[in-house]
MARTI-461704 format. One record per residue (C-alpha): y, x, z. Coordinates in steps of 0.1 Angstrom, whole numbers, plus 5000, padded with zeros to 4 digits. Layout:
YXZ/...
***
This chain:
500050005000/503250164989/506650135007/508849844996/511149914967/514249874989/512950125014/511950374987/515450354973/517050395007/514950695015/515550844981/519350814986/519050955021/516951245010/519551324984/522251305010/520851445043/517551625041/518151995044/515652265033/513352345062/513652715054/517252785048/520452925062/521252585077/521752215070/523552135038/526251865034/525151505033/526851395002/525051384969/528351424949/531651594958/534151364975/537751414986/537551565021/541251535032/541151155035/538551175063/539051515078/542651455088/541751115103/543550905076/542150645052/544850575027/542950404998/539750254986/538150604980/538850685016/537350365028/534150425008/534050775023/534450635058/531450405053/529350695040/530450915068/529650645093/526050615079/525650995079/526751005115/524350725125/521350895110/522351235123/523151115158/520550845164/518351065186/521251225204/522850885213/519450765225/519251055249/522850995259/521950635269/518850755288/521050985309/523550715316/520750485328/519350755351/522750815367/522150465383/518750565398/519150615436/515950825442/512850945423/510450665417/508950435391/510550175369/508549955346/505550185351/507350505340/508750785362/512550785367/514751005388/518451085394/519951345371/518851695380/515651585396/512351455382/509651205391/505851205385/503250945381/499850975397/497750815369/497950755332/500350485319/498750135318/498949875291/501349655310/503949925305/505949855273/509050065278/507250385266/506250395229/502850555222/501950635258/499350915260/496050805277/495051165285/497851285308/499751215339/503451205329/506651315346/510251305335/513651425345/517051475328/519451755337/523151805335/523552175334/527352195333/528052265369/524752415383/521252525373/518152325382/515052465398/511652345384/508452425404/505252505386/502052495407/498752665401/496752415380/493652635378/491652565347/493352235340/495452195308/499152125314/502452155296/506152125307/508252015277/511752145281/513951985255/517651995247/520051715237/518751735201/515151675213/514352035203/512152245227/513952545241/511152705261/507352735259/505852645292/502252565299/498652685302/498452785265/501552995269/500253185300/503053055322/502553175358/503052955389/506352975406/509952855407/511952875375/515652815367/516852595339/520352685331/523052565306/524552755277/527452895297/525752965331/526553305344/525453265380/523353495402/519553455401/518353435437/515253615450/512153395446/512953285411/510153375387/512053325354/514953155336/515052915307/518352865290/519152525274/521452545244/523152215253/524752075284/522151805288/518351865287/515151715300/511851815315/508651625307/505551755324/502051655311/498951715332/495551645315/493051425332/489651335318/489550955325/487450965357/488850865391/487351185406/489251405381/492451215387/492251265424/491551635420/494651665399/497051515425/497451815448/498952005419/500851705406/502451665441/503952015437/505751935405/509451895416/512951965403/516151995422/519652155420/519852535426/522152475455/519152335474/516852635467/515652815499/512652995484/510052775501/507552585480/507952205481/505551915478/506251545472/503651275476/504251095443/501750815453/504450695477/507150675450/509550385453/509250095428/512750025414/512549665401/516349635395/516049895367/513249715347/515249745315/515750125319/514650325289/513650025269/513050205236/514449965210/517549895230/518550265232/520750275201/522650005183/525350015156/527749815178/527750075206/526950395186/530550495179/531650455215/529050725224/529550955195/532651135207/530951245240/527851355221/529851575197/531451745227/528251785246/526151915217/527752215200/527252245162/524352455149/525352725124/526352555092/527152225109/530852295115/532052105084/529851815093/531351795128/534851815113/533951505092/532551315122/535651405143/537751285114/535950955113/536650905150/540350985146/540550745117/539150465138/541450555167/544550555144/543450225127/541150025151/540349775123/538350045106/535750025134/534349705118/533749895086/531950175104/529749935124/528849745092/527950065075/525850175105/524149835106/523149895069/521750235078/519850095107/518349815085/517550025054/516850375068/516250395106/514350075113/511750155086/511250495103/509650315132/506550255110/504250565110/503550525073/507250635067/507250925092/506651285083/504351425056/501651215039/498051335041/494851215025/493550885037/497150755043/497550955075/500951115082/502051405104/505151595114/505151975110/508252045130/507951835161/510551935188/511852195164/513851975141/516952195136/518752055106/516051815096/517951505108/515751245091/512551365108/514351395141/515551035139/512050915127/510351075157/512950945182/512550595167/508750585165/507350815193/510051005211/509551335230/506751495210/505551845217/505952135193/503352155165/501852465181/501352275214/500151945200/499651805165/500051435160/498451235132/499650875126/497850595107/499150245097/496950195066/493250205059/491550405031/492650155005/496250155016/496049815033/497749755067/495449785097/495049435111/493549325144/491249065128/489349325107/486749585115/487149955107/485150275111/486550625116/483750885110/483951255117/481151415098/479051675116/481051985124/484451825116/485551705150/489351765156/489652145163/491252135197/491252425222/492352185250/491451815241/491851555214/491851175214/492350875191/494550605207/495150245195/498650085197/499949745188/502749675163/505249765190/503650105195/502549985230/499049995245/497249665237/496649425266/493249445283/491249705302/490449915273/489350175266/492550235245/491550595236/488350785226/488351155226/486951485239/487151355275/485151035268/481850995286/478750855269/479950875233/477050845208/476551075179/474450985148/471251175141/473151365114/475651485140/478551265129/480651075153/481950725144/484650535162/484450165156/487649965157/487649585157/488449255175/486749135207/483548935203/483748555200/484048385233/485248685251/481748835256/482549195246/480049455259/481649785266/480950065242/481950425245/482450445207/484550135203/488250045204/489249675207/492149575184/495049365194/496149055175/498449135146/498949475130/498149795149/498250175145/495850465153/497250785167/495251115168/496451385192/495151745192/496451945221/496352325217/495352295181/493152555164/494252755133/492652505109/495152245122/498052475121/497452595085/496652245073/493052305062/491852035086/492951675082/491551355097/489051155077/490150815063/489550485081/487350245061/486749875065/483449835082/481449565064/478449615086/480449515117/481949225098/478449095090/477349155125/480348965139/479548665117/475948675131/477348685166/479548385160/476648185144/474448285173/477048175198/477347835181/473547785179/473247885215/475847645227/474147355209/470547405220/470047715242/466547735257/466247775294/466448135306/462748155312/462048015278/464448225258/462448435233/462648805232/464648975204/461449075187/460048725189/463248575177/463348805147/459748715138/460548345140/463848375122/465948245151/469448385152/470248565185/473348755196/473149125190/473449275225/475849555216/476949535180/479549805184/477750045207/477850325182/475050455161/471750555178/471350915186/472551185209/474851095238/477151315258/480651405271/481751635243/484851735262/482651965283/481652165252/485352175242/486152335277/483352585272/484852665238/488152735253/486552985277/484753155249/487653185226/490353305251/
***
């Protein structure tokens, strides 16, 4: 299924205007054709040409600044938080502190797009203008972990985690102009290139309650606080006792983060807080000129908002859908090669912020997105699908991998799950030929849905699949490995029809329990009976293949 014509046209225009070369001296100008600069740069709009330029510049600013304004609004919301705690199922904390969860994010949480089912999350935002912030890194032992340190552009500015060999200790996060004294007891310093930044810890858990509990002593040592409070002593915080903050239930609601109506009120502060990258000076001059023009003639604000609304409708909103995000791959998967390292690639930066904000760098985690099946048709909750990894082609992860299902809002579907299958999943069944199939389809008729380690239950409506590979191997990094396509599963469709027929027959004339024939007798007599586990995976070997992955990490280090 190809993108609608209007979207293809909009993206073609945008690519001509804004997409910079990924390997270049810096971002190029947005405009496809030369236009008079004076009318916008000096803050005046004297004629129709100037008004057209104002609208173009407003659209350019909206696409360029969407992610930055999103983070701006997140910070403003966190300034209202009285203490570290939880809000809507996510961790929230006052600026210059962070909060941690103690379990994976659950389906009832809808404020976080594409919540990872393999990690315990934390989050905090920092204002580094006045002082530095101390972040504490505990000893996680053999457990995989990452701290994502990002700037206001959503680019990573440090590499912190097990795969990077980061040692336990207290570290300073400082702003671009910080020239203070590093006190004794500080292990290292990370410099953020922008005034505002964020820290997003991820701690891997394998899905069992035993493993979750064993992770909590280290999780309780993940803290952040202003440098002025540092005394050299290690700190702990029992995050299981975090406050629930019901009055902030709308905090961080993804879709409400940026709107054309409020964008230009935030843009001036963003331009001051985020210094231009090399080559962006003329771009900033145009955006400052746009702001001055609207200040000189307030009636121009309506034109800018209208232009931004068109950009939201034709460019940004379609980027919420994974089929329009990043680079296309075989089987209609897509991926992003420069996650958290966007630089001058404004289109991808906005696409990621819109669809699944706060991704790791490609060297830390590779993300593969899927909206369409092998034939290019939209994945729909009423259909049955099969994702098969042939023998020897499991995702090459040195830490872990998983396939997660999300509904059309990029939220976890309702229900108890499982919502992800991966290298931590217990009891998965391999075929005799060594292949692994993940079956994706609706719940059985009547709600009788036997659990299966190989099966993901679909929501109603459209859905997406999301493959994560943490600590990707070289085959992922060089592109020689890509995910297999997802096919319609006619075998499951036929079985589901048999289940429904069996349920109907059973409800009309079901024999007493002691008289119910065995499956073998029923087959011999031709009586339709419900298949006890239609999606239990193919027969064969069974095991937790995450353990072999862990052994592989040890061998390859």
